[in-house]
Structure formats: C-alpha cells, structure tokens
C-alpha positions as CSV (number, residue, x, y, z in Angstrom):
1,M,-16.8,57.4,-0.8
2,P,-17.5,57.3,2.8
3,G,-21.0,55.9,1.5
4,A,-19.3,54.1,-1.9
5,V,-20.6,50.7,0.3
6,N,-24.2,50.3,1.0
7,R,-24.9,52.5,-2.5
8,L,-28.2,51.1,-4.4
9,T,-26.6,50.0,-7.3
10,R,-28.8,50.1,-10.7
11,A,-29.3,47.0,-11.9
12,P,-30.3,44.1,-9.9
13,V,-27.4,41.0,-9.3
14,V,-30.2,38.6,-10.5
15,A,-33.2,38.9,-12.4
16,S,-35.5,37.2,-10.4
17,A,-35.6,34.5,-8.0
18,S,-35.8,31.7,-10.7
19,Q,-32.9,32.1,-12.2
20,L,-31.3,31.8,-8.7
21,G,-32.5,29.1,-8.0
22,E,-31.1,27.6,-11.9
23,A,-27.7,29.4,-10.8
24,F,-27.5,27.5,-7.4
25,S,-29.1,24.0,-9.1
26,E,-26.3,24.0,-11.6
27,D,-23.9,25.2,-9.2
28,F,-24.9,22.0,-6.8
29,S,-24.9,19.7,-9.1
30,K,-21.3,20.4,-11.0
31,G,-20.3,20.1,-7.4
32,I,-21.9,16.6,-6.4
33,S,-20.0,15.2,-9.0
34,D,-16.8,16.9,-8.4
35,M,-17.7,15.4,-5.5
36,N,-18.8,11.8,-6.6
37,K,-16.0,11.5,-8.7
38,I,-13.3,12.6,-5.6
39,L,-14.9,10.1,-3.0
40,A,-14.5,7.7,-5.7
41,A,-11.5,7.8,-6.5
42,L,-10.6,8.0,-2.3
43,I,-12.3,4.6,-1.9
44,A,-10.7,3.4,-5.4
45,A,-6.8,4.0,-3.5
46,T,-8.0,2.7,-0.1
47,F,-8.4,-0.8,-1.8
48,A,-5.7,-0.2,-4.4
49,T,-3.8,0.6,-1.0
50,G,-5.4,-2.6,1.0
51,V,-4.7,-5.3,-1.6
52,F,-0.7,-3.7,-2.2
53,A,-0.4,-4.3,1.7
54,Q,-1.3,-8.2,1.4
55,A,0.4,-8.7,-1.8
56,A,3.5,-7.6,-0.5
57,A,3.2,-8.7,3.2
58,P,3.3,-12.8,2.1
59,A,6.3,-12.4,0.2
60,A,8.6,-10.6,2.9
61,K,8.0,-13.7,4.4
62,K,8.8,-16.5,2.1
63,E,11.8,-14.5,2.0
64,E,12.5,-14.5,5.5
65,A,11.5,-17.4,5.8
66,A,14.1,-18.9,3.3
67,K,16.6,-17.3,5.3
68,P,16.7,-19.2,8.4
69,A,16.1,-22.6,5.9
70,A,18.8,-22.3,3.8
71,A,20.7,-21.4,7.1
72,A,19.6,-24.3,8.3
73,S,20.7,-27.0,5.6
74,A,23.6,-25.5,5.2
75,A,24.2,-26.1,8.8
76,K,23.6,-30.6,8.3
77,K,25.6,-29.9,5.0
78,E,28.2,-29.0,7.7
79,E,27.4,-31.9,10.3
80,K,27.1,-34.5,7.5
81,K,30.7,-33.2,6.2
82,A,31.9,-33.7,10.0
83,E,30.6,-37.1,10.4
84,A,32.0,-38.5,7.2
85,K,35.0,-36.6,8.1
86,A,35.4,-38.7,12.1
87,D,34.0,-42.3,10.4
88,K,36.7,-41.6,7.6
89,K,38.8,-41.2,10.6
90,E,37.4,-44.0,13.0
91,A,37.4,-46.3,9.3
92,K,41.4,-45.3,8.9
93,K,42.0,-46.4,12.9
94,E,40.7,-49.6,12.8
95,E,42.1,-50.6,9.6
96,A,45.7,-49.4,11.0
97,K,45.2,-51.4,14.6
98,K,45.0,-54.8,12.2
C-alpha cells in the first residue's frame, strides 16, 4: 500500500465550512472557559499563599522575641536574689560587730 496515505476518501471530513466554524468555536470557547478557571485558581492560590506568609511571620517573631525576654527576666531575678543575699550577709556582719 505505498499510496494509501494520499488516497482519496469518499466521505468528507467536515460537511461544510460553516460546520467547521461552529466546531472550532465550540472547542475554542470551552478552552477559554477552562483557561479562565485555571487562571482564577492560580490567582487565588497566590493570594492565599501571600496572606499565609504574612500571617505566619509575626507569630514567629513574637516567639523569638519572647525567648530573650524570658531569659532577660530570669537574669534579673537572679541578680535580685544575689543582691538580696549580699544585703543579708552585710546586715548579719553589721549585727555581729555591734
């Protein structure tokens, strides 16, 4: 069958040019509708990702800021305890001298 590719067919592929236009129009409009849905989903996903990223960042900063603050308050408590002990020792030495 060397000439089978170029052989003539008896039935036309599309009956008329108007039917070809209608078929193209239906496929094209369906493709546009699908593309609009995909585009809307991409925009919504981008917006949601941005909102999530902005909401998550301050929470992490608060936790990081709380750790040094807690360490600083613990250091202050230790200083106060050490000062109180030193004051008590000085008071006992003064009482012992009297």
